[in-house]
C-alpha positions in Angstrom: 87.4 -74.0 -21.7 88.5 -73.9 -25.3 86.8 -72.1 -28.1 84.6 -73.1 -30.5 86.0 -74.1 -33.8 85.0 -72.8 -37.3 82.6 -74.9 -38.9 81.5 -73.9 -42.5 78.3 -75.5 -43.5 74.4 -74.9 -44.5 71.6 -76.3 -42.3 67.9 -76.1 -41.5 65.8 -75.9 -38.4 64.4 -79.4 -37.3 60.6 -79.0 -37.5 57.9 -81.7 -37.1 56.8 -81.4 -40.8 60.4 -82.8 -42.0 60.9 -85.4 -39.2 61.0 -88.3 -41.8 63.4 -86.7 -44.3 66.1 -85.9 -41.2 65.6 -89.1 -39.5 66.3 -91.1 -42.9 69.2 -88.8 -43.5 68.0 -87.8 -46.7 67.8 -84.0 -46.4 70.8 -82.3 -48.4 71.9 -80.3 -45.6 75.3 -80.0 -43.6 74.0 -79.6 -39.9 70.6 -79.4 -38.2 69.5 -76.7 -35.5 67.2 -78.0 -32.9 65.0 -75.6 -30.4 67.0 -76.9 -27.2 63.5 -76.7 -24.9 61.7 -79.1 -27.3 64.1 -82.0 -26.3 64.6 -81.1 -22.5 62.7 -84.2 -21.6 63.2 -87.5 -19.9 62.3 -89.5 -23.0 59.6 -90.0 -25.6 59.2 -89.6 -29.2 61.0 -86.0 -29.3 64.3 -87.6 -27.9 64.0 -90.7 -30.0 63.7 -88.5 -33.1 66.6 -86.4 -32.1 68.8 -89.3 -31.6 68.0 -90.6 -35.0 68.7 -87.3 -36.4 71.8 -87.0 -34.8 73.2 -90.4 -36.3 73.0 -88.5 -39.7 73.8 -85.0 -39.1 75.9 -82.6 -36.5 73.4 -81.0 -34.7 73.5 -77.4 -33.3 71.3 -76.5 -30.3 69.2 -73.3 -30.0 67.6 -71.9 -26.8 64.8 -69.5 -26.2 65.0 -69.8 -22.4 68.3 -69.2 -20.8 67.4 -65.6 -20.0 70.9 -64.3 -19.6 69.3 -60.7 -18.9 67.4 -61.6 -15.8 68.5 -59.8 -12.8 67.6 -63.0 -10.5 70.2 -64.9 -12.3 70.0 -67.9 -14.1 67.8 -71.1 -13.2 69.8 -73.6 -12.4 67.3 -76.6 -12.9 67.1 -75.3 -16.6 70.8 -75.4 -16.7 71.1 -78.8 -15.4 68.5 -80.1 -18.0 70.1 -78.4 -20.6 73.4 -79.9 -19.9 71.9 -83.1 -20.0 70.8 -82.9 -23.3 74.1 -81.1 -24.7 76.3 -84.4 -23.1 73.5 -86.9 -24.9 73.8 -85.0 -28.2 77.3 -83.7 -28.4 76.3 -80.5 -30.3 78.4 -78.3 -32.6 77.4 -75.6 -30.3 74.7 -74.1 -27.9 73.4 -70.9 -28.5 70.6 -68.3 -27.0 69.6 -64.8 -27.5 70.7 -61.4 -25.6 67.6 -61.1 -23.8 65.5 -61.8 -20.7 62.6 -64.2 -20.6 61.5 -64.5 -17.0 61.6 -63.3 -13.6 61.8 -65.5 -10.6 58.2 -66.6 -11.0 57.2 -66.3 -14.6 58.2 -67.1 -17.8 56.9 -65.0 -20.5 58.1 -67.2 -23.3 59.0 -64.0 -25.2 62.5 -62.7 -26.0 62.2 -59.3 -24.3 64.5 -56.1 -25.0 67.5 -55.3 -22.6 68.7 -51.9 -21.7 72.2 -51.3 -23.2 73.6 -50.2 -19.9 76.6 -50.6 -17.9 74.3 -52.4 -15.3 72.7 -54.6 -17.5 76.2 -55.6 -19.2 77.6 -56.8 -15.7 74.2 -58.9 -15.3 74.5 -60.6 -18.7 78.2 -61.2 -18.3 77.7 -63.0 -14.9 75.1 -64.8 -16.1 76.5 -66.0 -19.3 79.8 -66.8 -17.3 78.0 -69.0 -14.8 76.0 -70.6 -17.8 79.4 -71.8 -19.9 80.9 -72.8 -16.5 78.2 -75.1 -16.1 78.0 -76.4 -19.3 81.6 -76.7 -19.7 81.9 -74.7 -23.1 81.6 -71.1 -24.3 78.2 -70.4 -25.9 77.1 -68.6 -29.0 75.1 -65.5 -28.1 72.4 -64.0 -30.8 71.3 -60.3 -31.4 67.5 -60.7 -31.3 65.1 -58.5 -33.2 63.9 -55.0 -31.1 60.6 -53.2 -31.3 61.6 -50.5 -28.5 64.5 -48.9 -27.1 65.4 -47.4 -23.5 66.4 -43.6 -22.9 69.0 -44.7 -20.4 71.1 -46.7 -23.1 75.0 -46.3 -22.6 76.0 -47.9 -25.6 74.9 -49.2 -29.1 73.6 -52.8 -29.3 76.7 -53.9 -31.2 78.8 -52.3 -28.6 77.3 -54.3 -26.0 77.4 -57.6 -27.8 81.0 -56.9 -28.4 81.9 -56.1 -25.0 79.8 -59.4 -23.9 82.1 -61.4 -26.2 85.3 -59.8 -24.9 84.3 -60.1 -21.4 83.1 -63.6 -21.1 84.9 -65.5 -24.0 81.4 -66.2 -25.9 80.8 -66.3 -29.5 78.2 -64.8 -31.8 75.2 -66.0 -33.9 74.6 -63.1 -36.3 70.9 -63.2 -37.2 70.8 -61.1 -40.5 67.3 -61.0 -40.3 67.1 -59.6 -36.7 70.0 -56.7 -37.7 67.8 -55.8 -40.7 64.8 -55.4 -38.6 66.3 -53.8 -35.9 68.1 -51.4 -38.3 64.8 -50.4 -39.8 63.0 -50.1 -36.4 65.0 -47.9 -34.8 66.6 -45.9 -37.7 70.2 -46.9 -37.9 72.5 -48.5 -40.6 72.6 -52.1 -40.6 76.3 -51.6 -41.8 77.0 -50.2 -38.8 76.0 -53.2 -36.7 78.0 -55.4 -38.9 81.0 -53.0 -38.7 80.7 -52.7 -34.9 80.9 -56.6 -34.0 83.9 -58.7 -33.9 83.2 -60.8 -36.9 86.0 -63.2 -36.0 83.6 -64.1 -33.0 80.8 -65.2 -35.3 80.3 -68.8 -35.7 76.8 -68.9 -37.2 74.5 -67.1 -38.9 70.8 -66.9 -39.1 68.6 -66.2 -41.9 64.8 -65.5 -41.9 61.9 -63.5 -43.5 59.8 -60.9 -41.7 56.5 -59.4 -41.9 56.9 -56.2 -43.4 55.0 -52.8 -42.5 56.1 -49.4 -41.0 57.3 -51.6 -37.9 59.1 -54.8 -39.2 58.2 -57.9 -37.3 60.5 -60.9 -37.1 57.8 -63.7 -37.8 60.0 -66.3 -39.5 57.0 -67.2 -41.8 57.9 -66.4 -45.3 61.3 -66.8 -47.5 64.1 -64.2 -47.1 63.8 -60.9 -48.8 66.2 -59.4 -51.4 67.4 -56.9 -48.8 68.2 -59.5 -46.1 70.0 -61.6 -49.1 71.9 -58.4 -49.8 73.1 -58.0 -46.0 73.6 -61.6 -45.9 76.2 -61.2 -49.0 78.0 -58.0 -47.1 78.1 -60.1 -43.9 79.7 -63.3 -45.1 82.5 -61.1 -47.1 83.4 -59.5 -43.9 83.1 -62.9 -42.0 84.3 -65.6 -44.3 82.9 -69.1 -44.5 81.0 -69.6 -41.6 77.9 -71.9 -40.5 74.6 -70.7 -42.2 70.9 -71.8 -41.8 67.6 -70.6 -42.4 64.8 -70.5 -39.7 61.1 -71.2 -40.5 58.8 -71.6 -37.7 55.3 -70.6 -39.0 53.9 -71.1 -42.8 56.5 -74.2 -43.0 56.4 -75.0 -46.8 57.7 -78.4 -48.1 61.2 -79.5 -47.3 62.5 -78.9 -51.2 61.4 -75.2 -50.9 63.5 -74.7 -48.1 66.2 -76.6 -49.5 66.1 -74.1 -52.7 66.5 -71.3 -50.5 69.3 -72.8 -48.7 70.9 -73.1 -52.0 70.3 -69.5 -52.8 72.6 -69.1 -49.4 75.3 -71.3 -50.7 75.3 -69.6 -54.1 75.6 -65.8 -52.4 78.0 -67.0 -50.0 80.4 -68.6 -52.4 80.1 -65.3 -54.8 80.7 -62.6 -51.6 83.6 -65.1 -50.7 85.2 -64.6 -54.3 84.5 -60.8 -54.4 86.2 -60.3 -50.8 89.3 -62.5 -52.1 
């Protein structure tokens, strides 16, 4: 199983409000990210739209239901459908989250936190290895936002992620907003997270907005804030050129507003890389 080549570009998530722009190929982006589960169907309009988009742009697949932390193992039917979709569109890569979402009988549809223990590490590595074997490619694993911790944790989140990447050969999807949210909520330095992961394993970066408060909530319903932009500049200076996209899942604005925000990401990345050089 070969690694995922580096891809440098700036993209947006495919959302219904902007279907016409992406199917026409007029949106000025380098790639498009889809929510995998929205297109794991046998036919109909979703796949027709996706086929049209794929003719215009490279596509990355981003999932929310792989559930690599499930002690019961992975859902083989889910993996079968995921592979069918990947074979259809030949994505840049497939990603999902470091979390669990289901038991053997119930899917919560939430990205539930894992304890960072040796036992959980073994489960995640076994599940991720199986998924990569079935799909025939390495995956990208994303750091989720976090609102609670476990007293029996054996290691920090970044140590857990780094070990998973080393043991399974998976790459990383670095969500800058999630780093910022989790660092605030748990009282650690976001820079410790950035310094603790293997930046050479990062293949994609997510940027998003969150709801402020005593506890920050990762809501994807507003623009990227200044503190997250600053953290992004630090991350990109460490990682070098890497695919970057903005997530917006609620209060979705007209496409020109998102493209303007994406242009900010381009300028910050260019400036950070000049500074790093």
